[in-house]
Backbone as ProteinMPNN parsed JSONL, in Angstrom:
{"seq_chain_A": "XXXXXXXXXXXXXXXXXXXXXXXXXXXXXXXXXXXXXXXXXXXXXXXXXXXXXXXXXXXXXXXXXXXXXXXXXXXX", "coords_chain_A": {"N_chain_A": [[36.581, 177.974, 67.158], [34.861, 178.061, 70.138], [31.803, 179.642, 71.188], [30.481, 181.557, 73.806], [27.594, 182.556, 75.723], [27.074, 185.696, 77.204], [26.18, 187.475, 80.242], [24.806, 189.691, 79.398], [23.763, 188.913, 77.015], [25.619, 189.151, 75.003], [27.895, 188.001, 72.58], [30.837, 186.323, 73.273], [34.162, 185.164, 72.74], [35.151, 181.903, 73.87], [37.325, 181.174, 76.627], [40.533, 179.861, 76.18], [42.576, 177.383, 77.494], [46.022, 177.665, 78.246], [48.646, 175.792, 76.748], [50.625, 173.603, 78.567], [54.041, 172.835, 79.545], [55.595, 170.039, 77.928], [55.659, 166.762, 79.369], [58.557, 165.317, 79.854], [59.489, 163.016, 81.066], [57.346, 161.169, 81.046], [57.053, 160.997, 78.296], [59.505, 159.822, 77.563], [59.287, 157.341, 78.865], [57.043, 156.223, 77.565], [58.056, 156.119, 74.941], [60.149, 154.291, 75.301], [58.701, 151.985, 76.023], [57.322, 151.6, 73.633], [59.447, 151.038, 71.861], [60.436, 148.628, 72.957], [58.174, 147.042, 72.592], [57.999, 146.885, 69.797], [60.511, 145.737, 69.147], [60.245, 143.36, 70.58], [58.152, 142.103, 69.215], [59.38, 141.722, 66.72], [61.432, 139.97, 67.504], [59.939, 137.734, 68.353], [58.775, 137.036, 65.902], [61.027, 136.325, 64.362], [62.054, 134.175, 65.877], [59.979, 132.28, 65.751], [59.877, 131.887, 63.015], [62.345, 130.709, 62.41], [62.402, 128.267, 63.671], [62.011, 124.722, 64.0], [59.108, 122.541, 63.868], [59.311, 120.806, 66.079], [60.71, 122.253, 67.959], [58.92, 124.023, 69.036], [57.965, 123.942, 71.629], [58.775, 125.736, 73.599], [58.242, 128.896, 72.938], [59.66, 131.305, 73.229], [62.327, 130.607, 73.519], [65.668, 130.119, 72.174], [66.14, 128.495, 69.03], [67.055, 124.991, 68.742], [68.319, 124.173, 66.494], [68.795, 126.119, 63.68], [66.347, 126.601, 61.171], [66.777, 127.181, 58.114], [65.504, 126.516, 55.826], [62.852, 127.144, 56.003], [62.518, 129.669, 55.13], [61.944, 131.253, 52.099], [63.703, 132.884, 50.678], [66.197, 132.699, 52.019], [66.569, 129.966, 52.047], [67.293, 129.003, 49.594]], "CA_chain_A": [[36.542, 178.535, 68.485], [33.495, 178.032, 70.647], [31.291, 180.942, 71.617], [29.618, 181.449, 74.984], [26.713, 183.7, 75.942], [27.389, 186.509, 78.375], [24.986, 187.894, 80.983], [24.119, 190.723, 78.624], [23.466, 188.299, 75.728], [26.645, 189.472, 74.021], [28.715, 186.832, 72.269], [32.254, 186.477, 73.527], [34.872, 183.896, 72.518], [35.472, 181.15, 75.086], [38.734, 181.208, 77.001], [41.26, 178.634, 75.879], [43.679, 177.204, 78.433], [47.348, 177.616, 77.634], [49.283, 174.474, 76.758], [51.763, 173.587, 79.485], [55.249, 172.164, 79.076], [55.431, 168.575, 77.825], [56.285, 165.989, 80.428], [59.579, 164.535, 79.164], [59.614, 161.71, 81.703], [56.295, 160.318, 80.498], [57.381, 160.791, 76.89], [60.604, 158.859, 77.495], [58.772, 156.032, 79.27], [56.203, 155.723, 76.474], [58.928, 155.785, 73.812], [60.848, 153.065, 75.662], [57.732, 150.896, 75.917], [57.054, 151.389, 72.21], [60.614, 150.382, 71.26], [60.451, 147.237, 73.41], [57.054, 146.33, 71.965], [58.367, 146.621, 68.4], [61.61, 144.766, 69.138], [59.711, 142.087, 71.054], [57.395, 141.494, 68.118], [60.356, 141.25, 65.729], [62.102, 138.8, 68.082], [59.011, 136.602, 68.286], [58.637, 136.666, 64.5], [62.231, 135.616, 63.926], [62.177, 132.893, 66.578], [58.989, 131.346, 65.212], [60.205, 131.591, 61.625], [63.567, 129.919, 62.29], [62.315, 127.039, 64.449], [61.306, 123.56, 63.457], [57.926, 122.274, 64.7], [59.648, 120.139, 67.345], [61.243, 123.265, 68.88], [57.87, 124.965, 69.399], [57.502, 123.758, 73.003], [59.015, 127.013, 74.258], [58.278, 129.842, 71.819], [60.632, 132.375, 73.47], [63.698, 130.094, 73.573], [66.388, 130.012, 70.917], [65.977, 127.158, 68.441], [68.213, 124.104, 68.878], [68.98, 124.24, 65.19], [68.066, 127.049, 62.824], [65.762, 126.006, 59.987], [66.816, 128.175, 57.043], [64.653, 126.072, 54.733], [61.52, 127.715, 56.158], [62.5, 130.935, 54.424], [62.131, 131.049, 50.65], [64.851, 133.639, 50.2], [67.433, 132.18, 52.615], [66.663, 128.523, 51.888], [67.667, 128.632, 48.215]], "C_chain_A": [[35.091, 178.531, 68.956], [33.097, 179.41, 71.172], [30.342, 180.725, 72.785], [28.763, 182.705, 75.101], [27.086, 184.4, 77.233], [26.085, 186.863, 79.091], [24.149, 188.879, 80.17], [23.75, 190.239, 77.231], [24.43, 188.749, 74.625], [27.496, 188.24, 73.8], [30.181, 187.163, 72.481], [32.935, 185.14, 73.249], [35.199, 183.225, 73.855], [36.97, 181.235, 75.363], [39.358, 179.844, 76.731], [42.434, 178.544, 76.842], [44.995, 177.097, 77.675], [47.92, 176.207, 77.746], [50.525, 174.555, 77.645], [52.936, 172.86, 78.847], [55.002, 170.666, 78.935], [56.192, 167.878, 78.943], [57.269, 165.02, 79.772], [59.766, 163.152, 79.783], [58.582, 160.738, 81.145], [56.572, 160.017, 79.026], [58.483, 159.755, 76.736], [60.138, 157.455, 77.859], [57.917, 155.432, 78.16], [57.026, 155.347, 75.253], [59.686, 154.488, 74.076], [59.927, 151.853, 75.55], [57.446, 150.579, 74.461], [58.214, 150.662, 71.533], [60.671, 148.914, 71.671], [59.313, 146.428, 72.801], [57.387, 145.965, 70.524], [59.475, 145.577, 68.326], [61.157, 143.393, 69.622], [58.924, 141.365, 69.973], [58.331, 140.975, 67.025], [61.092, 140.008, 66.214], [61.201, 137.57, 67.976], [58.851, 136.119, 66.841], [59.836, 135.867, 64.021], [62.366, 134.253, 64.608], [61.192, 131.861, 66.029], [59.358, 130.945, 63.788], [61.395, 130.65, 61.492], [63.519, 128.601, 63.047], [61.648, 125.924, 63.642], [60.084, 123.305, 64.344], [58.247, 121.579, 66.022], [60.205, 121.113, 68.387], [60.165, 124.2, 69.421], [57.328, 124.773, 70.815], [57.693, 125.019, 73.825], [59.23, 128.054, 73.165], [59.36, 130.896, 72.0], [62.082, 131.908, 73.434], [64.333, 130.092, 72.184], [66.173, 128.616, 70.337], [67.237, 126.325, 68.643], [69.025, 124.086, 67.593], [68.141, 125.151, 64.307], [67.586, 126.339, 61.567], [65.716, 127.066, 58.884], [65.91, 127.777, 55.887], [63.233, 126.615, 54.85], [61.399, 129.055, 55.449], [62.78, 130.692, 52.943], [63.387, 131.732, 50.15], [66.152, 133.007, 50.717], [67.62, 130.689, 52.384], [67.07, 128.065, 50.509], [69.058, 128.074, 48.121]], "O_chain_A": [[34.198, 178.96, 68.225], [33.942, 180.224, 71.545], [29.502, 179.825, 72.758], [29.15, 183.779, 74.642], [27.38, 183.753, 78.239], [25.002, 186.572, 78.583], [22.921, 188.884, 80.259], [23.456, 191.05, 76.353], [24.08, 188.725, 73.445], [27.787, 187.509, 74.747], [30.701, 188.143, 71.948], [32.346, 184.088, 73.495], [35.486, 183.899, 74.844], [37.777, 181.354, 74.442], [38.765, 178.806, 77.025], [43.197, 179.498, 76.997], [45.061, 176.508, 76.596], [47.693, 175.517, 78.739], [51.359, 175.448, 77.496], [52.827, 172.335, 77.739], [54.274, 170.083, 79.739], [57.233, 168.352, 79.398], [56.856, 164.013, 79.197], [60.162, 162.216, 79.089], [58.918, 159.603, 80.807], [56.345, 158.897, 78.568], [58.399, 158.894, 75.86], [60.551, 156.482, 77.226], [58.057, 154.25, 77.847], [56.725, 154.353, 74.592], [59.847, 153.672, 73.169], [60.333, 150.81, 75.038], [57.337, 149.41, 74.092], [57.99, 149.765, 70.72], [60.925, 148.047, 70.835], [59.482, 145.241, 72.525], [57.088, 144.857, 70.079], [59.392, 144.637, 67.535], [61.634, 142.372, 69.126], [59.025, 140.146, 69.836], [58.095, 139.904, 66.465], [61.351, 139.093, 65.431], [61.645, 136.5, 67.561], [58.797, 134.914, 66.595], [59.68, 134.846, 63.351], [62.755, 133.278, 63.964], [61.545, 130.694, 65.863], [59.172, 129.792, 63.398], [61.448, 129.865, 60.546], [64.514, 127.877, 63.064], [60.845, 126.164, 62.741], [60.031, 123.808, 65.467], [57.514, 121.753, 66.995], [60.171, 120.818, 69.581], [60.481, 125.098, 70.202], [56.322, 125.388, 71.169], [56.853, 125.34, 74.665], [60.289, 128.087, 72.537], [59.934, 131.348, 71.009], [62.985, 132.737, 73.328], [63.643, 130.066, 71.164], [66.039, 127.653, 71.091], [68.344, 126.86, 68.707], [70.252, 123.996, 67.611], [66.927, 124.979, 64.198], [68.329, 125.565, 60.965], [64.716, 127.77, 58.743], [65.579, 128.615, 55.049], [62.477, 126.552, 53.881], [60.289, 129.524, 55.195], [63.739, 130.007, 52.587], [64.07, 131.199, 49.275], [67.094, 132.802, 49.951], [68.738, 130.191, 52.516], [67.186, 126.864, 50.267], [69.509, 127.721, 47.032]]}, "name": "protein", "num_of_chains": 1, "seq": "XXXXXXXXXXXXXXXXXXXXXXXXXXXXXXXXXXXXXXXXXXXXXXXXXXXXXXXXXXXXXXXXXXXXXXXXXXXX"}
């Protein structure tokens, strides 16, 4: 807690502002953006991993043919 000097040189604790209600609209918007950012990154990872080099002209598009051989686990 910070301490401020008074006119009479007496030490008094500083006033702390009360915490107001959380803004649920902003919280919901930020949570939605976070979910889309995570899902978007996972989508990009899967699309790049399952494409052949010839399909890399459009990174966001679905591959013409899935390349399971690019994955060590699924390509066995």
